[in-house]
C-alpha positions as CSV (number, residue, x, y, z in Angstrom):
1,M,-15.7,-7.6,-9.5
2,T,-15.1,-8.5,-13.1
3,S,-15.4,-6.4,-16.3
4,L,-15.2,-7.6,-19.9
5,R,-13.2,-5.2,-22.0
6,S,-13.7,-4.4,-25.6
7,D,-10.4,-6.1,-26.5
8,G,-11.7,-9.4,-25.2
9,S,-9.7,-9.4,-21.9
10,V,-11.2,-9.6,-18.4
11,E,-10.4,-7.1,-15.7
12,F,-10.5,-8.4,-12.1
13,R,-10.8,-5.9,-9.2
14,F,-10.9,-6.9,-5.6
15,Y,-11.0,-4.8,-2.4
16,R,-8.8,-6.0,0.4
17,P,-6.8,-3.1,1.9
18,Q,-5.1,-5.2,4.6
19,A,-3.8,-7.9,2.2
20,G,-0.1,-8.1,1.4
21,E,-0.6,-10.3,-1.7
22,V,-3.7,-11.3,-3.7
23,K,-3.9,-14.0,-6.5
24,I,-6.7,-15.4,-8.6
25,S,-7.2,-19.1,-8.8
26,G,-9.8,-20.9,-10.9
27,D,-10.5,-23.6,-13.3
28,F,-8.8,-21.5,-16.1
29,N,-5.4,-22.2,-14.3
30,G,-6.1,-25.6,-12.7
31,W,-7.0,-24.0,-9.4
32,S,-3.3,-23.3,-8.9
33,H,-2.6,-21.0,-6.0
34,H,1.1,-20.9,-6.4
35,D,3.1,-20.3,-9.6
36,G,0.1,-20.8,-11.9
37,A,-2.1,-18.3,-10.1
38,V,-2.8,-14.9,-11.6
39,S,-1.0,-12.3,-9.4
40,M,-2.9,-9.1,-8.8
41,R,-1.2,-5.7,-8.4
42,K,-2.0,-3.3,-5.5
43,L,-3.7,-0.1,-6.4
44,D,-4.4,3.0,-4.3
45,G,-7.3,2.9,-1.7
46,G,-7.0,-0.9,-0.9
47,W,-8.0,-2.2,-4.4
48,W,-6.2,-4.9,-6.3
49,A,-6.4,-5.5,-10.1
50,A,-5.4,-8.0,-12.7
51,E,-6.1,-8.6,-16.4
52,A,-6.4,-11.9,-18.2
53,K,-7.1,-13.0,-21.7
54,L,-9.5,-15.9,-21.6
55,D,-11.3,-17.9,-24.4
56,A,-15.1,-17.7,-24.5
57,G,-16.7,-19.9,-21.9
58,E,-17.8,-20.2,-18.4
59,Y,-15.2,-20.2,-15.6
60,R,-15.2,-20.6,-11.8
61,F,-12.7,-18.7,-9.7
62,R,-11.8,-17.2,-6.2
63,Y,-9.4,-14.7,-4.8
64,L,-6.6,-15.9,-2.5
65,A,-5.3,-13.3,-0.1
66,D,-1.9,-13.8,1.6
67,G,-1.7,-17.4,0.5
68,H,-4.4,-18.7,2.9
69,T,-7.7,-16.9,2.9
70,W,-10.2,-17.5,0.0
71,F,-12.7,-14.9,-1.1
72,T,-15.7,-15.1,-3.4
73,D,-16.5,-12.3,-5.9
74,F,-20.2,-11.8,-5.4
75,A,-20.1,-9.0,-8.0
76,S,-19.1,-11.3,-10.8
77,H,-21.6,-13.0,-13.2
78,G,-22.8,-15.4,-10.5
79,I,-21.8,-17.7,-7.7
80,E,-22.2,-21.4,-7.0
81,V,-21.5,-23.8,-4.2
82,S,-18.0,-25.2,-4.3
83,K,-17.6,-29.0,-3.8
84,F,-14.9,-28.1,-1.2
85,G,-17.2,-25.8,0.8
86,G,-17.9,-22.1,0.4
87,W,-18.8,-20.4,-2.8
88,N,-17.1,-20.1,-6.2
89,S,-17.5,-17.0,-8.4
90,V,-18.7,-17.6,-11.9
91,L,-17.3,-15.6,-14.9
92,V,-18.9,-15.8,-18.3
93,V,-16.8,-14.7,-21.3
94,P,-19.0,-14.4,-24.4
95,T,-18.0,-15.4,-27.9
96,K,-16.5,-12.6,-29.8
97,G,-19.2,-10.3,-31.2
98,A,-21.8,-11.5,-28.8
99,K,-23.6,-8.8,-26.8
100,E,-23.9,-8.9,-23.0
101,T,-27.3,-8.9,-21.5
């Protein structure tokens, strides 16, 4: 799931208790799943979390667990079919001062 914070950053949270590593890859980092991917930190109870500062706009992303399994965030702002198969998560970051609906 994603949450927009009052400071303009985005919090990503993902539940995958059996994963040893989780990263976020999307159009905001060129779909990199290596060095350019956003690494998530493991929390208690099987949750993973990361924060990112993104400019206003609409982004597509997916979670990558253990370097080989892709997951869609169905609790984000939406989903759409990926041109490579499966579903991409959609994240909408509003312009500063805009209210969420």
